[in-house]
N, C-alpha and C positions, 0 to 999 in steps of 0.2 A: 900824559903818558900813562897815568893810573887807569884812565878810562880805556885806553887801548889795551892795556894789560888785562883789565876786567873782561873786555869783549873777546880777547884772545882765549882766556880761560873758559869763558862761556861757550865759545865755539868748540873748543877742545872737548869740553864735557859733553856737548851735543853729539859730537862725532863718536865719542866713547859709548854713549848711551845708544846711539843708532847702531853701532857695530855690535854692541851687546844684544840688542833686540834681534838683529839678523842672526846672531849665533844661537838664538833660542829655537830656530827652525830645526825640524827633524823630519824624517821620512818613515812612513809605515808601508810595508809591502805585504798585502794579503797573501795567504798561502794555504796549501793543503798538502797532505802526504798521501801517497797511494796506500791502501785501495780507496781512499776518500770516504770511508765510513766513520772516521773519528770526528771530523769537523774542521772548522777554520782555525788557522794559526796565523801568527804575525812574524815578520822580520822587521828590524829597525836599522836606521842608518842616520848619521849626521852629515854625510857628504854625498849621499846618493850613489855611492860606488861600493862601499864596504859595508856588508850587512851582517847582523847577528840575529839569532833567534830570540824571541820572547817566549819563555817557557809557558806551556799550557795550551789548552784548546779553548777558544773563545766563543764558539757557537757550534753546538752539535746538531746534526741534521735531524729534523723532526717532521718534515713534510716530504711529499713525493708520492707517486703512484705506488701502491703496494698490492695491487690486485691485477688479475688478468685484464688485458686490453685487446681490442680488435685491431689487428694490423691494417693500416690504412690502404695497403696495396694488395694484400692477399685476401682480406676479409676473414682471416682465420684468427682464432684466439691465441694470444701469446702472453708470456709472463715477463715483467721487467727483469733485467739481468741481476738486480740486487734485491729482489723480492723473494718471499714476503717479509723476511725478518730484518732486512737492512735498508737504510736510507743512505743517500750520499750527499755530500756537499763538495762540489767541484767548481773550479774556475771562479772563485769569489772576486767580483769586481766592485770597487768602492769609489765613491765620489762624495765630496762635501758640498752641501748646498749653501746658498747665500746666507741662511740663518744659522749656519754652523752645524746643522744636522748632518751626520754621516749616513749615506744610503748604500745598501749592499744588495746585489743580486747574484744568483749563482745557479748552476746546473743541479737539478734535483734527481735526475735519473739518466742512465745511458739511453734507455729506450722505455717507452710506455708513458711518457709525460708530454703534455702539450703546453706546459707553462714553465716559468722559472720561479725560483724562490726570491722572496724580498723581506728585508727587515731594516730597521733604522736605529740609530744610537746617537747620543750626545757626547759620549766619552770613549767609545770603542770597547767599553767593558760591559755595560748593561745594554742589552739589545731588546727590541720590541718583539712581540709575538711574530713568529714566522708565518708568512702567508704565501700561497702560490698564485701567481698572476697567469691565468690560462689564455695566453695571447694567441695560440694557434688552434683553439678549440673548434673553429669553423673552417679549418684548412686541412687538407689531406697530407698528413705527415705522422711520423712516429716519435719525434723528439724535438726538443728545444735545447740547443747546445751553446755553451759559453756566452751567456748574455753579457754584454759590455755596456757600462754606463758612461754617459758624457753629459755635461751640463753646459748649455750655451747661455752666456751672460747677456747677450743682446736679445735673443728670443725669449729668455727666461723660461726655458723648457729643458727637461731632462730627456735625453735620447737613450733608448735601450736597443741595442743591435745584437742579433743572435743568428744562428744558422740552423736550418731544419732540412731534413732529408726530403729528396724529391722522388717521385715514382721512378723505379729503375727503367721503365719503358720510355722515359723521357730523356735519357742520357744523350748528350751530344757526342759527336765524334771525338771532341777534345776530352770529354768525360771518360770515354772508353780507353784513353791512354793509361788510365789507372784501373785497378781491379776492385777497389773498395766501393762502398756505397757513396752516393753523391749528395752534396748539400748546396743550398743557396742561402744568401743572407736576407734577413727580414729586419724590420724595425717598427717601433712605435714611439710615441712621445707622451709625456705627462708633465703637469705643472705641480702636482701634489701627491703623486703615488696613490691617489684614490680613483681618479678618472684617467683612463688611457685611451689614446687614439686607436683606431683600427689598425691591425697589423698589415704592413705593406711590404712588397719586395724592396730591397735596398740596393745593393750592388751585385751585379751578375757579370763576371768576366767571361761567361760562356763555358766554364768548367767548374768542377768541384772546388768549393772554397769555404773556409770557416774562419773563426777567430778574428773578426773585424774589429780593430781598435781605432777609434776616432779621436783626433786632436785638432786644436785650433792654433794656428800661428799668428793670425791677425784677422781683422774684419775681412770677410769674404775670402778667406784663405784657410781651407781645411784639408787635412791629410787623413786618409784611411789606410792603416797597415793591415794587410790581408795575408792569410795563409793559403797557398796552393795546396789543396789536400789530396791531390792525386797520388796514389801509391801503387807499385813501387816507383822510385824516381820522384822527381819534382819535390813536393812536400817541403818547400821553402817559403820565403816571404817576399812580398813586394809592396810598393806604395802606389796609391792612386790619389787624385787631386780633384777638388771642387771649390766653387765659390759659395757653396751653401751646405749646411750640415744635412740637408735633405737630398743632396746629390743633384744631378747625376755626376758620377766620377769618371775620370779617364786616367790612363797611365801616362807617364812622362813622354812616351813615344806614340801615344794615341793608338795603341795596339787594338786591332779588331777583336770582336768577341771570339773566344776560343783560341786566341793566339797568346802564347806566353809572353809577358812583358820583357823588354830587352834587358832591364835591370832587376835582378833579384838579389837577396842576401840571406844569410843563414844557411848552414849546410842542410843536406837532406835530413828529414825528420826534425824540423824545427817548427815550433808552434807557440801559441799563447803569448803574442807580443804585447808589450805595454811600453810607454815612454815617459820620461821625465826630463824637464829642461834644466840643464846645469850651465850657468853662464850663457854663452851665445850658441851653445850646441844642445841638441837633443840626444839623449841616450835611449836607444831602443833595446830593451831586454827581451829575451825569448828563451823558451824552454827547449833545449836540445835533448830529446829524450832517448836517443840511441847513439852513444851511451848517455846516461842521465847526468846532465850538467847544464848550467845556465851559460848562455852566450850574450854578447851585447855589441852593438855598433854605435858609433857617434856620427852625427850628420848635422849639417846646417841647412841643406836644401832638399833632403829626402830623395836625392838622385845619386849622390855619391856617399859612400859609407866607409868608415874607418873602424877596424876591429878594436874592441875594448876588452877582449877576453882575458888578457893578461893584466888588466887594470881594475878588474872587479873581483869581488869575493862574495860568493853566495853560499849559504850553508847547504850541505847535502840533504837530499830528499825534498827540497823546496820545489813546489809545482805551481804552474799557471795562476797568477794573481795580477793585481794592479797596485800602483803606487799612489799614495796621497801624502801631501805635505801637511804636517801638524805642528802645533806649538810644543815646546819642550815640556810644558805642564801636562799636556795630554800624554806624552811619552812617559814622563816620570810617574804619572799615576798608573799607567799600564805596567811599568816595571815593578812598581810597588805591589800592585794587585797580583802580579804573576808569582809572588812569593808564596801565595796560598793556593795556587792552582794544583 
């Protein structure tokens, strides 16, 4: 009887310790505020739904083109929109590598840059020197927008996905349904952020698209969340699927190029999607910027979506970022460091 009691107590202690360990998890949401010249900020959450701000700016923009450039499509000189006395840090995307290192990429300029910013950190407090990765230097475009990071645990590769402007003369009929400039998605890979593969086209729905966010549900089961960037109208989100992070991708209804997918979500003027898995559901967050407020949907299959707008709370002025799961120790150290920011 005593032996059974001992085993029962041992089992109970194990359950308590396991539960306590799980309770140590927290979430960090990278953020920036307009006009994006201050730098990167953080939100934090213990449940992935209710977010609070961590005071302070944790990386100020130091890189980006600050001089005249030659427009790739007109061959005329132009100035970056935030030059010469301002740099920007927009759309900070973060992922933690298998060795625990946090990697960050971001948009460095509205126009005038052919690369994205990169830095790394062990604790989210102290960051390495910022460098620019000139991924589109050999391609005709004027920008690199919203680079998004993804790590594939099977291929042991980091994927970086971004959008770049196409020549206006190459607009498709579907592109012309909007009046703004047109973009297509590109990507490259790296194992160490020192050597990068050549930039290649990624997913092209046949119309203006940006903000591709890649996630993995299971082996050979990948989802890419995409923004239809045609304006006015459209400017909402949809999902495409593939058995490889390299693509090719297809919509749930196998829509032809240039055809709007049958299923979209997010009201007009939604962008900057990112996702986090909570229980057996994925929560997709997105920036609804007219008016400025965050929205979210829950999904299990990425084909049907349930609004989570009334179940989330996101601080005012938060903009386009990504979510990473961290230990409570990482978060506690951040909160302590924020007292001196």
